[in-house]
C-alpha positions as CSV (number, residue, x, y, z in Angstrom):
1,M,25.0,14.0,-3.3
2,T,23.5,10.9,-4.9
3,E,20.8,11.4,-7.5
4,L,17.8,9.1,-7.1
5,K,16.8,7.1,-10.1
6,D,13.3,7.1,-11.4
7,E,12.7,3.6,-10.2
8,H,13.8,4.5,-6.7
9,L,11.5,7.5,-6.7
10,E,8.6,5.3,-7.8
11,V,9.3,2.9,-4.9
12,I,9.4,5.7,-2.4
13,S,6.1,7.1,-3.8
14,N,4.4,3.7,-3.6
15,N,5.6,3.3,0.0
16,K,4.2,6.7,0.9
17,G,0.9,5.8,-0.8
18,K,0.8,2.5,1.1
19,A,1.5,4.3,4.4
20,R,-1.3,6.7,3.8
21,E,-3.7,3.9,2.9
22,I,-2.8,2.0,6.1
23,E,-3.3,5.2,8.1
24,K,-6.7,5.7,6.5
25,L,-7.8,2.2,7.3
26,E,-6.6,2.5,10.9
27,N,-8.6,5.7,11.2
28,Q,-11.7,4.0,9.8
29,I,-11.3,1.1,12.2
30,S,-10.9,3.6,15.1
31,D,-14.0,5.5,14.0
32,A,-16.1,2.3,13.7
33,K,-15.0,1.1,17.2
34,E,-15.9,4.5,18.6
35,S,-19.3,4.2,16.9
36,V,-19.9,0.8,18.5
37,S,-19.0,2.2,21.9
38,V,-21.3,5.2,21.6
39,L,-24.2,3.0,20.4
40,G,-23.6,0.5,23.1
41,G,-23.6,3.3,25.7
42,A,-26.9,4.6,24.3
43,I,-28.4,1.1,24.7
44,A,-27.0,0.7,28.2
45,C,-28.5,3.9,29.5
46,G,-31.9,2.1,29.3
47,F,-33.9,5.2,28.2
48,L,-34.5,4.1,24.7
49,H,-37.7,2.4,23.5
50,D,-37.2,-1.3,22.8
51,K,-37.7,-0.8,19.1
52,H,-35.0,1.9,19.0
53,S,-32.6,-0.3,21.0
54,L,-33.1,-3.1,18.5
55,I,-32.3,-0.7,15.7
56,L,-29.1,0.3,17.4
57,Q,-28.2,-3.3,18.0
58,K,-28.5,-3.9,14.3
59,W,-26.2,-1.0,13.6
60,I,-23.7,-2.3,16.1
61,V,-23.6,-5.6,14.2
62,E,-23.0,-3.7,10.9
63,Y,-20.2,-1.7,12.5
64,E,-18.6,-4.8,13.9
65,Q,-18.7,-6.5,10.5
66,L,-17.1,-3.4,9.0
67,I,-14.4,-3.5,11.6
68,E,-13.7,-7.1,10.8
69,Q,-13.5,-6.4,7.0
70,L,-11.3,-3.4,7.5
71,D,-9.0,-5.2,9.9
72,T,-8.7,-8.1,7.4
73,H,-7.8,-5.7,4.6
74,L,-5.3,-3.9,6.8
75,T,-3.7,-7.2,7.8
76,E,-3.4,-8.2,4.2
77,M,-1.8,-4.9,3.3
78,R,0.7,-5.2,6.1
79,T,1.5,-8.8,5.5
80,H,1.5,-9.1,1.7
81,G,2.1,-5.6,0.5
82,W,-0.1,-3.2,-1.4
83,T,-2.7,-4.7,-3.8
84,S,-5.4,-2.4,-5.2
85,T,-8.9,-3.8,-5.3
């Protein structure tokens, strides 16, 4: 059986950490998309007062911006490798 060198173990550990970080970002994106869907559904039902509908629309914009930021970060991680910020 071949013994792994410390440098190989470090690479394996870094790759596992990167995979966990990517999974975390994917989950955050999924949650944000679900939030947009739920908020949009609440607006679409038509039962909300106009001022509340406007508040939810602002929240949707915030979630969409968050999705874009997370997606950009995820793409960078997948394309260029792990960089901590």
